[in-house]
A tleap script that builds the chain and sets N, CA, C and O, in Angstrom:
source leaprc.protein.ff14SB
mol = sequence {
  NMET ARG THR SER LYS LYS HIE GLN ALA LYS
  LEU ARG HIE TYR ASN LYS VAL LYS ALA GLU
  LEU GLU GLN GLU LEU LYS ASP LYS GLY GLU
  TRP ARG CYS PHE PHE SER ASP THR PRO ILE
  PRO ASP HIE LEU THR TRP LYS GLY ILE ALA
  TRP HIE HIE GLY LYS GLY ARG ASP GLY ASP
  LEU LEU THR ASP ARG LYS PHE ILE ARG PRO
  VAL ALA ASN GLU TYR HIE ALA MET TYR HIE
  ASP LYS PRO THR SER PHE LEU LYS GLY GLN
  TRP TRP TRP GLY GLY PHE MET LYS ARG LEU
  LYS GLU LEU ASP GLU ASP LEU TRP TYR ASN
  HIE LYS LEU ARG GLU GLU CLYS
}
set mol.1.N position { 28.421 -105.226 -10.944 }
set mol.1.CA position { 28.754 -104.710 -12.251 }
set mol.1.C position { 29.801 -103.604 -12.106 }
set mol.1.O position { 29.609 -102.661 -11.338 }
set mol.2.N position { 30.880 -103.718 -12.829 }
set mol.2.CA position { 31.944 -102.715 -12.777 }
set mol.2.C position { 31.615 -101.546 -13.684 }
set mol.2.O position { 31.033 -101.703 -14.757 }
set mol.3.N position { 31.999 -100.390 -13.228 }
set mol.3.CA position { 31.808 -99.184 -14.010 }
set mol.3.C position { 33.130 -98.840 -14.682 }
set mol.3.O position { 34.181 -98.866 -14.042 }
set mol.4.N position { 33.080 -98.519 -15.965 }
set mol.4.CA position { 34.306 -98.181 -16.681 }
set mol.4.C position { 34.899 -96.884 -16.147 }
set mol.4.O position { 34.206 -96.076 -15.528 }
set mol.5.N position { 36.182 -96.699 -16.395 }
set mol.5.CA position { 36.844 -95.470 -15.951 }
set mol.5.C position { 36.223 -94.255 -16.629 }
set mol.5.O position { 36.105 -93.191 -16.021 }
set mol.6.N position { 35.834 -94.413 -17.866 }
set mol.6.CA position { 35.204 -93.306 -18.591 }
set mol.6.C position { 33.871 -92.931 -17.936 }
set mol.6.O position { 33.562 -91.751 -17.768 }
set mol.7.N position { 33.093 -93.943 -17.570 }
set mol.7.CA position { 31.804 -93.685 -16.923 }
set mol.7.C position { 32.009 -93.096 -15.527 }
set mol.7.O position { 31.264 -92.208 -15.112 }
set mol.8.N position { 33.000 -93.579 -14.816 }
set mol.8.CA position { 33.313 -93.032 -13.488 }
set mol.8.C position { 33.667 -91.550 -13.586 }
set mol.8.O position { 33.246 -90.747 -12.753 }
set mol.9.N position { 34.438 -91.196 -14.602 }
set mol.9.CA position { 34.809 -89.789 -14.801 }
set mol.9.C position { 33.574 -88.952 -15.123 }
set mol.9.O position { 33.442 -87.820 -14.658 }
set mol.10.N position { 32.679 -89.514 -15.916 }
set mol.10.CA position { 31.442 -88.813 -16.270 }
set mol.10.C position { 30.587 -88.575 -15.026 }
set mol.10.O position { 30.010 -87.500 -14.859 }
set mol.11.N position { 30.510 -89.576 -14.161 }
set mol.11.CA position { 29.731 -89.437 -12.924 }
set mol.11.C position { 30.365 -88.424 -11.971 }
set mol.11.O position { 29.656 -87.672 -11.303 }
set mol.12.N position { 31.694 -88.404 -11.908 }
set mol.12.CA position { 32.376 -87.398 -11.075 }
set mol.12.C position { 32.053 -85.992 -11.583 }
set mol.12.O position { 31.789 -85.086 -10.792 }
set mol.13.N position { 32.076 -85.818 -12.898 }
set mol.13.CA position { 31.744 -84.516 -13.487 }
set mol.13.C position { 30.285 -84.152 -13.191 }
set mol.13.O position { 29.983 -83.004 -12.863 }
set mol.14.N position { 29.396 -85.118 -13.307 }
set mol.14.CA position { 27.975 -84.906 -13.018 }
set mol.14.C position { 27.786 -84.466 -11.566 }
set mol.14.O position { 27.045 -83.520 -11.298 }
set mol.15.N position { 28.444 -85.136 -10.640 }
set mol.15.CA position { 28.344 -84.757 -9.225 }
set mol.15.C position { 28.897 -83.356 -8.985 }
set mol.15.O position { 28.343 -82.595 -8.191 }
set mol.16.N position { 29.980 -83.018 -9.662 }
set mol.16.CA position { 30.556 -81.678 -9.540 }
set mol.16.C position { 29.563 -80.628 -10.041 }
set mol.16.O position { 29.391 -79.586 -9.408 }
set mol.17.N position { 28.917 -80.895 -11.161 }
set mol.17.CA position { 27.927 -79.959 -11.711 }
set mol.17.C position { 26.777 -79.773 -10.728 }
set mol.17.O position { 26.342 -78.646 -10.494 }
set mol.18.N position { 26.276 -80.867 -10.148 }
set mol.18.CA position { 25.175 -80.755 -9.188 }
set mol.18.C position { 25.595 -79.950 -7.956 }
set mol.18.O position { 24.830 -79.121 -7.463 }
set mol.19.N position { 26.800 -80.193 -7.465 }
set mol.19.CA position { 27.291 -79.441 -6.298 }
set mol.19.C position { 27.410 -77.954 -6.624 }
set mol.19.O position { 27.049 -77.108 -5.806 }
set mol.20.N position { 27.912 -77.634 -7.809 }
set mol.20.CA position { 28.029 -76.234 -8.226 }
set mol.20.C position { 26.653 -75.589 -8.378 }
set mol.20.O position { 26.442 -74.452 -7.955 }
set mol.21.N position { 25.717 -76.327 -8.986 }
set mol.21.CA position { 24.362 -75.792 -9.149 }
set mol.21.C position { 23.717 -75.538 -7.793 }
set mol.21.O position { 23.051 -74.521 -7.600 }
set mol.22.N position { 23.913 -76.460 -6.855 }
set mol.22.CA position { 23.365 -76.265 -5.512 }
set mol.22.C position { 23.874 -74.953 -4.925 }
set mol.22.O position { 23.090 -74.142 -4.432 }
set mol.23.N position { 25.176 -74.751 -4.979 }
set mol.23.CA position { 25.750 -73.546 -4.380 }
set mol.23.C position { 25.248 -72.282 -5.084 }
set mol.23.O position { 24.906 -71.298 -4.428 }
set mol.24.N position { 25.205 -72.310 -6.400 }
set mol.24.CA position { 24.720 -71.151 -7.161 }
set mol.24.C position { 23.268 -70.822 -6.799 }
set mol.24.O position { 22.912 -69.662 -6.589 }
set mol.25.N position { 22.444 -71.862 -6.730 }
set mol.25.CA position { 21.028 -71.643 -6.420 }
set mol.25.C position { 20.849 -71.159 -4.980 }
set mol.25.O position { 20.027 -70.281 -4.721 }
set mol.26.N position { 21.596 -71.713 -4.064 }
set mol.26.CA position { 21.519 -71.254 -2.671 }
set mol.26.C position { 21.980 -69.806 -2.560 }
set mol.26.O position { 21.365 -69.012 -1.848 }
set mol.27.N position { 23.057 -69.458 -3.259 }
set mol.27.CA position { 23.572 -68.078 -3.231 }
set mol.27.C position { 22.543 -67.083 -3.761 }
set mol.27.O position { 22.470 -65.949 -3.286 }
set mol.28.N position { 21.748 -67.507 -4.746 }
set mol.28.CA position { 20.732 -66.621 -5.344 }
set mol.28.C position { 19.386 -66.718 -4.632 }
set mol.28.O position { 18.434 -66.038 -5.017 }
set mol.29.N position { 19.296 -67.553 -3.604 }
set mol.29.CA position { 18.026 -67.743 -2.912 }
set mol.29.C position { 17.012 -68.500 -3.750 }
set mol.29.O position { 15.805 -68.320 -3.593 }
set mol.30.N position { 17.512 -69.354 -4.645 }
set mol.30.CA position { 16.638 -70.097 -5.556 }
set mol.30.C position { 16.749 -71.612 -5.366 }
set mol.30.O position { 16.508 -72.376 -6.301 }
set mol.31.N position { 17.110 -72.040 -4.172 }
set mol.31.CA position { 17.205 -73.474 -3.863 }
set mol.31.C position { 15.786 -73.975 -3.637 }
set mol.31.O position { 15.338 -74.146 -2.503 }
set mol.32.N position { 15.085 -74.207 -4.756 }
set mol.32.CA position { 13.668 -74.523 -4.736 }
set mol.32.C position { 13.382 -75.704 -5.657 }
set mol.32.O position { 14.111 -75.951 -6.618 }
set mol.33.N position { 12.328 -76.416 -5.353 }
set mol.33.CA position { 11.876 -77.516 -6.197 }
set mol.33.C position { 11.346 -76.945 -7.520 }
set mol.33.O position { 10.496 -76.054 -7.517 }
set mol.34.N position { 11.844 -77.453 -8.634 }
set mol.34.CA position { 11.409 -76.950 -9.938 }
set mol.34.C position { 9.946 -77.286 -10.210 }
set mol.34.O position { 9.265 -76.540 -10.914 }
set mol.35.N position { 9.460 -78.381 -9.671 }
set mol.35.CA position { 8.057 -78.739 -9.889 }
set mol.35.C position { 7.128 -77.862 -9.065 }
set mol.35.O position { 6.224 -77.230 -9.613 }
set mol.36.N position { 7.338 -77.816 -7.761 }
set mol.36.CA position { 6.386 -77.153 -6.867 }
set mol.36.C position { 6.764 -75.723 -6.499 }
set mol.36.O position { 5.926 -74.983 -5.983 }
set mol.37.N position { 7.982 -75.329 -6.747 }
set mol.37.CA position { 8.535 -74.028 -6.375 }
set mol.37.C position { 8.592 -73.847 -4.860 }
set mol.37.O position { 8.692 -72.719 -4.377 }
set mol.38.N position { 8.529 -74.935 -4.113 }
set mol.38.CA position { 8.673 -74.854 -2.660 }
set mol.38.C position { 10.152 -74.862 -2.310 }
set mol.38.O position { 10.944 -75.508 -2.997 }
set mol.39.N position { 10.540 -74.153 -1.251 }
set mol.39.CA position { 11.956 -74.136 -0.865 }
set mol.39.C position { 12.447 -75.534 -0.493 }
set mol.39.O position { 11.732 -76.317 0.132 }
set mol.40.N position { 13.659 -75.820 -0.884 }
set mol.40.CA position { 14.323 -77.042 -0.448 }
set mol.40.C position { 15.082 -76.667 0.825 }
set mol.40.O position { 15.848 -75.703 0.817 }
set mol.41.N position { 14.887 -77.399 1.904 }
set mol.41.CA position { 15.580 -77.050 3.150 }
set mol.41.C position { 17.090 -76.950 2.940 }
set mol.41.O position { 17.691 -77.769 2.245 }
set mol.42.N position { 17.689 -75.930 3.556 }
set mol.42.CA position { 19.123 -75.678 3.393 }
set mol.42.C position { 19.995 -76.857 3.813 }
set mol.42.O position { 21.094 -77.038 3.290 }
set mol.43.N position { 19.505 -77.656 4.759 }
set mol.43.CA position { 20.339 -78.777 5.209 }
set mol.43.C position { 20.427 -79.888 4.161 }
set mol.43.O position { 21.301 -80.751 4.242 }
set mol.44.N position { 19.527 -79.868 3.184 }
set mol.44.CA position { 19.607 -80.863 2.117 }
set mol.44.C position { 20.604 -80.392 1.068 }
set mol.44.O position { 20.581 -79.242 0.631 }
set mol.45.N position { 21.471 -81.304 0.679 }
set mol.45.CA position { 22.471 -80.984 -0.327 }
set mol.45.C position { 22.116 -81.675 -1.634 }
set mol.45.O position { 21.120 -82.391 -1.730 }
set mol.46.N position { 22.942 -81.447 -2.621 }
set mol.46.CA position { 22.725 -82.056 -3.925 }
set mol.46.C position { 22.661 -83.573 -3.832 }
set mol.46.O position { 22.078 -84.223 -4.700 }
set mol.47.N position { 23.251 -84.140 -2.792 }
set mol.47.CA position { 23.255 -85.595 -2.624 }
set mol.47.C position { 21.924 -86.117 -2.097 }
set mol.47.O position { 21.580 -87.277 -2.326 }
set mol.48.N position { 21.168 -85.269 -1.389 }
set mol.48.CA position { 19.973 -85.736 -0.704 }
set mol.48.C position { 18.661 -85.417 -1.406 }
set mol.48.O position { 17.586 -85.612 -0.838 }
set mol.49.N position { 18.745 -84.928 -2.634 }
set mol.49.CA position { 17.524 -84.595 -3.364 }
set mol.49.C position { 17.558 -85.249 -4.735 }
set mol.49.O position { 18.581 -85.785 -5.163 }
set mol.50.N position { 16.430 -85.196 -5.408 }
set mol.50.CA position { 16.354 -85.683 -6.788 }
set mol.50.C position { 16.699 -84.531 -7.735 }
set mol.50.O position { 16.533 -83.358 -7.399 }
set mol.51.N position { 17.174 -84.889 -8.905 }
set mol.51.CA position { 17.481 -83.899 -9.937 }
set mol.51.C position { 16.722 -84.300 -11.188 }
set mol.51.O position { 16.825 -85.431 -11.664 }
set mol.52.N position { 15.966 -83.362 -11.707 }
set mol.52.CA position { 15.188 -83.618 -12.918 }
set mol.52.C position { 15.988 -83.154 -14.126 }
set mol.52.O position { 16.551 -82.059 -14.134 }
set mol.53.N position { 16.028 -83.988 -15.127 }
set mol.53.CA position { 16.724 -83.680 -16.379 }
set mol.53.C position { 15.659 -83.443 -17.440 }
set mol.53.O position { 15.114 -84.386 -18.013 }
set mol.54.N position { 15.372 -82.183 -17.689 }
set mol.54.CA position { 14.266 -81.809 -18.561 }
set mol.54.C position { 14.298 -82.410 -19.942 }
set mol.54.O position { 13.246 -82.679 -20.522 }
set mol.55.N position { 15.470 -82.625 -20.477 }
set mol.55.CA position { 15.570 -83.201 -21.825 }
set mol.55.C position { 16.199 -84.588 -21.806 }
set mol.55.O position { 16.618 -85.091 -22.848 }
set mol.56.N position { 16.269 -85.206 -20.644 }
set mol.56.CA position { 16.846 -86.539 -20.550 }
set mol.56.C position { 18.285 -86.494 -20.066 }
set mol.56.O position { 18.813 -85.443 -19.701 }
set mol.57.N position { 18.907 -87.679 -20.077 }
set mol.57.CA position { 20.256 -87.815 -19.530 }
set mol.57.C position { 21.269 -88.314 -20.560 }
set mol.57.O position { 22.427 -88.562 -20.222 }
set mol.58.N position { 20.847 -88.461 -21.794 }
set mol.58.CA position { 21.733 -89.017 -22.814 }
set mol.58.C position { 22.868 -88.057 -23.161 }
set mol.58.O position { 22.668 -86.847 -23.269 }
set mol.59.N position { 24.053 -88.617 -23.331 }
set mol.59.CA position { 25.210 -87.839 -23.759 }
set mol.59.C position { 25.470 -86.641 -22.869 }
set mol.59.O position { 25.505 -86.754 -21.644 }
set mol.60.N position { 25.653 -85.488 -23.505 }
set mol.60.CA position { 25.967 -84.256 -22.774 }
set mol.60.C position { 24.786 -83.723 -21.968 }
set mol.60.O position { 24.968 -82.843 -21.126 }
set mol.61.N position { 23.579 -84.238 -22.207 }
set mol.61.CA position { 22.415 -83.773 -21.440 }
set mol.61.C position { 22.552 -84.106 -19.953 }
set mol.61.O position { 21.957 -83.432 -19.112 }
set mol.62.N position { 23.322 -85.131 -19.628 }
set mol.62.CA position { 23.507 -85.494 -18.220 }
set mol.62.C position { 24.033 -84.317 -17.414 }
set mol.62.O position { 23.674 -84.151 -16.248 }
set mol.63.N position { 24.879 -83.501 -18.027 }
set mol.63.CA position { 25.490 -82.389 -17.294 }
set mol.63.C position { 25.123 -81.024 -17.890 }
set mol.63.O position { 25.783 -80.026 -17.600 }
set mol.64.N position { 24.098 -80.978 -18.705 }
set mol.64.CA position { 23.670 -79.709 -19.304 }
set mol.64.C position { 22.975 -78.871 -18.233 }
set mol.64.O position { 21.831 -79.135 -17.864 }
set mol.65.N position { 23.678 -77.870 -17.747 }
set mol.65.CA position { 23.222 -77.061 -16.620 }
set mol.65.C position { 21.874 -76.381 -16.879 }
set mol.65.O position { 21.141 -76.090 -15.933 }
set mol.66.N position { 21.545 -76.129 -18.119 }
set mol.66.CA position { 20.274 -75.473 -18.419 }
set mol.66.C position { 19.090 -76.354 -18.039 }
set mol.66.O position { 18.057 -75.855 -17.594 }
set mol.67.N position { 19.240 -77.646 -18.211 }
set mol.67.CA position { 18.095 -78.533 -18.053 }
set mol.67.C position { 18.112 -79.401 -16.799 }
set mol.67.O position { 17.223 -80.235 -16.623 }
set mol.68.N position { 19.095 -79.225 -15.929 }
set mol.68.CA position { 19.138 -79.969 -14.668 }
set mol.68.C position { 18.553 -79.076 -13.580 }
set mol.68.O position { 19.026 -77.960 -13.366 }
set mol.69.N position { 17.536 -79.564 -12.901 }
set mol.69.CA position { 16.890 -78.771 -11.857 }
set mol.69.C position { 16.657 -79.623 -10.612 }
set mol.69.O position { 16.307 -80.798 -10.718 }
set mol.70.N position { 16.852 -79.029 -9.431 }
set mol.70.CA position { 16.572 -79.774 -8.196 }
set mol.70.C position { 15.067 -79.900 -8.006 }
set mol.70.O position { 14.299 -78.989 -8.316 }
set mol.71.N position { 14.673 -81.056 -7.488 }
set mol.71.CA position { 13.246 -81.283 -7.253 }
set mol.71.C position { 13.062 -82.088 -5.975 }
set mol.71.O position { 13.925 -82.874 -5.583 }
set mol.72.N position { 11.931 -81.876 -5.346 }
set mol.72.CA position { 11.579 -82.670 -4.170 }
set mol.72.C position { 11.244 -84.088 -4.645 }
set mol.72.O position { 10.565 -84.270 -5.655 }
set mol.73.N position { 11.723 -85.069 -3.914 }
set mol.73.CA position { 11.549 -86.464 -4.314 }
set mol.73.C position { 10.095 -86.828 -4.570 }
set mol.73.O position { 9.800 -87.556 -5.518 }
set mol.74.N position { 9.178 -86.332 -3.734 }
set mol.74.CA position { 7.766 -86.701 -3.881 }
set mol.74.C position { 7.187 -86.244 -5.220 }
set mol.74.O position { 6.415 -86.973 -5.843 }
set mol.75.N position { 7.556 -85.046 -5.661 }
set mol.75.CA position { 7.030 -84.542 -6.932 }
set mol.75.C position { 7.723 -85.208 -8.109 }
set mol.75.O position { 7.112 -85.432 -9.153 }
set mol.76.N position { 8.986 -85.519 -7.938 }
set mol.76.CA position { 9.727 -86.174 -9.006 }
set mol.76.C position { 9.145 -87.560 -9.275 }
set mol.76.O position { 8.936 -87.945 -10.426 }
set mol.77.N position { 8.888 -88.293 -8.214 }
set mol.77.CA position { 8.294 -89.624 -8.366 }
set mol.77.C position { 6.916 -89.516 -9.023 }
set mol.77.O position { 6.586 -90.294 -9.918 }
set mol.78.N position { 6.120 -88.553 -8.575 }
set mol.78.CA position { 4.791 -88.358 -9.138 }
set mol.78.C position { 4.889 -88.031 -10.632 }
set mol.78.O position { 4.145 -88.582 -11.443 }
set mol.79.N position { 5.803 -87.141 -10.983 }
set mol.79.CA position { 5.966 -86.719 -12.371 }
set mol.79.C position { 6.263 -87.920 -13.271 }
set mol.79.O position { 5.732 -88.015 -14.377 }
set mol.80.N position { 7.106 -88.827 -12.800 }
set mol.80.CA position { 7.493 -89.961 -13.629 }
set mol.80.C position { 6.534 -91.141 -13.545 }
set mol.80.O position { 6.513 -91.981 -14.445 }
set mol.81.N position { 5.738 -91.220 -12.476 }
set mol.81.CA position { 4.883 -92.386 -12.274 }
set mol.81.C position { 3.424 -92.184 -12.661 }
set mol.81.O position { 2.707 -93.161 -12.880 }
set mol.82.N position { 2.978 -90.957 -12.749 }
set mol.82.CA position { 1.558 -90.687 -12.987 }
set mol.82.C position { 1.334 -90.146 -14.399 }
set mol.82.O position { 2.221 -89.514 -14.973 }
set mol.83.N position { 0.159 -90.392 -14.951 }
set mol.83.CA position { -0.139 -89.850 -16.285 }
set mol.83.C position { -0.359 -88.337 -16.219 }
set mol.83.O position { -0.692 -87.786 -15.170 }
set mol.84.N position { -0.167 -87.694 -17.348 }
set mol.84.CA position { -0.340 -86.242 -17.419 }
set mol.84.C position { -1.743 -85.834 -17.000 }
set mol.84.O position { -1.920 -84.774 -16.400 }
set mol.85.N position { -2.738 -86.650 -17.303 }
set mol.85.CA position { -4.108 -86.314 -16.904 }
set mol.85.C position { -4.205 -86.160 -15.384 }
set mol.85.O position { -4.955 -85.313 -14.899 }
set mol.86.N position { -3.465 -86.959 -14.638 }
set mol.86.CA position { -3.420 -86.836 -13.180 }
set mol.86.C position { -2.621 -85.601 -12.771 }
set mol.86.O position { -3.050 -84.832 -11.911 }
set mol.87.N position { -1.460 -85.420 -13.391 }
set mol.87.CA position { -0.570 -84.308 -13.033 }
set mol.87.C position { -1.246 -82.959 -13.240 }
set mol.87.O position { -1.047 -82.039 -12.446 }
set mol.88.N position { -2.038 -82.831 -14.291 }
set mol.88.CA position { -2.718 -81.561 -14.576 }
set mol.88.C position { -3.606 -81.121 -13.425 }
set mol.88.O position { -3.860 -79.927 -13.268 }
set mol.89.N position { -4.081 -82.054 -12.619 }
set mol.89.CA position { -4.947 -81.731 -11.492 }
set mol.89.C position { -4.205 -81.390 -10.219 }
set mol.89.O position { -4.826 -81.044 -9.214 }
set mol.90.N position { -2.891 -81.481 -10.245 }
set mol.90.CA position { -2.098 -81.193 -9.055 }
set mol.90.C position { -1.904 -79.690 -8.894 }
set mol.90.O position { -1.779 -78.962 -9.879 }
set mol.91.N position { -1.881 -79.237 -7.656 }
set mol.91.CA position { -1.797 -77.798 -7.378 }
set mol.91.C position { -0.547 -77.152 -7.954 }
set mol.91.O position { -0.556 -75.948 -8.211 }
set mol.92.N position { 0.515 -77.896 -8.166 }
set mol.92.CA position { 1.791 -77.353 -8.601 }
set mol.92.C position { 1.979 -77.360 -10.114 }
set mol.92.O position { 2.922 -76.749 -10.618 }
set mol.93.N position { 1.097 -78.042 -10.847 }
set mol.93.CA position { 1.304 -78.231 -12.289 }
set mol.93.C position { 1.331 -76.908 -13.072 }
set mol.93.O position { 2.194 -76.729 -13.931 }
set mol.94.N position { 0.433 -76.010 -12.802 }
set mol.94.CA position { 0.385 -74.738 -13.531 }
set mol.94.C position { 1.661 -73.933 -13.358 }
set mol.94.O position { 2.185 -73.388 -14.329 }
set mol.95.N position { 2.167 -73.851 -12.139 }
set mol.95.CA position { 3.409 -73.137 -11.882 }
set mol.95.C position { 4.596 -73.824 -12.546 }
set mol.95.O position { 5.489 -73.164 -13.077 }
set mol.96.N position { 4.597 -75.147 -12.513 }
set mol.96.CA position { 5.653 -75.906 -13.184 }
set mol.96.C position { 5.661 -75.596 -14.680 }
set mol.96.O position { 6.719 -75.376 -15.269 }
set mol.97.N position { 4.476 -75.579 -15.290 }
set mol.97.CA position { 4.404 -75.299 -16.726 }
set mol.97.C position { 4.895 -73.884 -17.035 }
set mol.97.O position { 5.535 -73.657 -18.062 }
set mol.98.N position { 4.601 -72.950 -16.158 }
set mol.98.CA position { 5.078 -71.573 -16.357 }
set mol.98.C position { 6.613 -71.522 -16.288 }
set mol.98.O position { 7.260 -70.896 -17.127 }
set mol.99.N position { 7.183 -72.190 -15.276 }
set mol.99.CA position { 8.642 -72.218 -15.149 }
set mol.99.C position { 9.282 -72.951 -16.324 }
set mol.99.O position { 10.356 -72.573 -16.791 }
set mol.100.N position { 8.621 -73.990 -16.792 }
set mol.100.CA position { 9.130 -74.750 -17.932 }
set mol.100.C position { 9.146 -73.884 -19.193 }
set mol.100.O position { 10.100 -73.929 -19.969 }
set mol.101.N position { 8.101 -73.107 -19.389 }
set mol.101.CA position { 8.035 -72.227 -20.564 }
set mol.101.C position { 9.146 -71.180 -20.514 }
set mol.101.O position { 9.739 -70.845 -21.539 }
set mol.102.N position { 9.424 -70.665 -19.315 }
set mol.102.CA position { 10.511 -69.693 -19.164 }
set mol.102.C position { 11.871 -70.333 -19.440 }
set mol.102.O position { 12.782 -69.680 -19.949 }
set mol.103.N position { 11.997 -71.607 -19.103 }
set mol.103.CA position { 13.250 -72.326 -19.304 }
set mol.103.C position { 13.474 -72.642 -20.780 }
set mol.103.O position { 14.550 -72.382 -21.318 }
set mol.104.N position { 12.453 -73.203 -21.435 }
set mol.104.CA position { 12.615 -73.634 -22.823 }
set mol.104.C position { 11.228 -73.809 -23.448 }
set mol.104.O position { 10.466 -74.694 -23.059 }
set mol.105.N position { 10.924 -72.966 -24.405 }
set mol.105.CA position { 9.580 -72.980 -24.988 }
set mol.105.C position { 9.273 -74.272 -25.752 }
set mol.105.O position { 8.129 -74.725 -25.745 }
set mol.106.N position { 10.256 -74.866 -26.399 }
set mol.106.CA position { 10.017 -76.128 -27.110 }
set mol.106.C position { 9.670 -77.251 -26.135 }
set mol.106.O position { 8.764 -78.045 -26.387 }
set mol.107.N position { 10.392 -77.307 -25.034 }
set mol.107.CA position { 10.121 -78.328 -24.017 }
set mol.107.C position { 8.730 -78.107 -23.424 }
set mol.107.O position { 7.986 -79.064 -23.210 }
set mol.108.N position { 8.382 -76.858 -23.161 }
set mol.108.CA position { 7.050 -76.523 -22.659 }
set mol.108.C position { 5.982 -76.977 -23.654 }
set mol.108.O position { 4.973 -77.563 -23.262 }
set mol.109.N position { 6.204 -76.707 -24.932 }
set mol.109.CA position { 5.227 -77.067 -25.956 }
set mol.109.C position { 5.015 -78.584 -26.006 }
set mol.109.O position { 3.886 -79.046 -26.169 }
set mol.110.N position { 6.084 -79.349 -25.870 }
set mol.110.CA position { 5.951 -80.810 -25.840 }
set mol.110.C position { 5.088 -81.259 -24.663 }
set mol.110.O position { 4.285 -82.181 -24.800 }
set mol.111.N position { 5.249 -80.615 -23.509 }
set mol.111.CA position { 4.412 -80.932 -22.352 }
set mol.111.C position { 2.970 -80.507 -22.609 }
set mol.111.O position { 2.035 -81.203 -22.213 }
set mol.112.N position { 2.792 -79.386 -23.260 }
set mol.112.CA position { 1.449 -78.886 -23.568 }
set mol.112.C position { 0.721 -79.884 -24.472 }
set mol.112.O position { -0.468 -80.142 -24.283 }
set mol.113.N position { 1.428 -80.438 -25.443 }
set mol.113.CA position { 0.819 -81.442 -26.315 }
set mol.113.C position { 0.420 -82.682 -25.530 }
set mol.113.O position { -0.619 -83.281 -25.808 }
set mol.114.N position { 1.235 -83.078 -24.548 }
set mol.114.CA position { 0.894 -84.224 -23.698 }
set mol.114.C position { -0.372 -83.939 -22.884 }
set mol.114.O position { -1.174 -84.837 -22.626 }
set mol.115.N position { -0.536 -82.662 -22.483 }
set mol.115.CA position { -1.725 -82.295 -21.706 }
set mol.115.C position { -3.004 -82.487 -22.519 }
set mol.115.O position { -4.055 -82.834 -21.980 }
set mol.116.N position { -2.894 -82.258 -23.806 }
set mol.116.CA position { -4.081 -82.283 -24.667 }
set mol.116.C position { -4.516 -83.683 -25.064 }
set mol.116.O position { -5.593 -83.853 -25.634 }
set mol.117.N position { -3.700 -84.690 -24.774 }
set mol.117.CA position { -4.046 -86.073 -25.132 }
set mol.117.C position { -5.054 -86.645 -24.186 }
set mol.117.O position { -5.458 -87.798 -24.338 }
savepdb mol mol.pdb
quit
């Protein structure tokens, strides 16, 4: 399947944003998994980790720096594959919810509602 030139440009911009975010986070000592808050090894770059898009990837959200966060692949897969009832029992869930609330209270509230189901 061929990718359009417009889509290719969008992906180049997305990769640039991830590379910039990596450097900014490393410079601030915050190169950490957003789910677990565990450090991401310095040898891993933006290419070798998963990126979580808190509000999705549609339109400008793909490159919205506020909602793109680096995450360890294992937690990212768990987050997307397991029900919230399972996630709530994970050791990292409480810290994730705290970081999410600091990031965006509406997004946190939506997760809180999912917890109550």
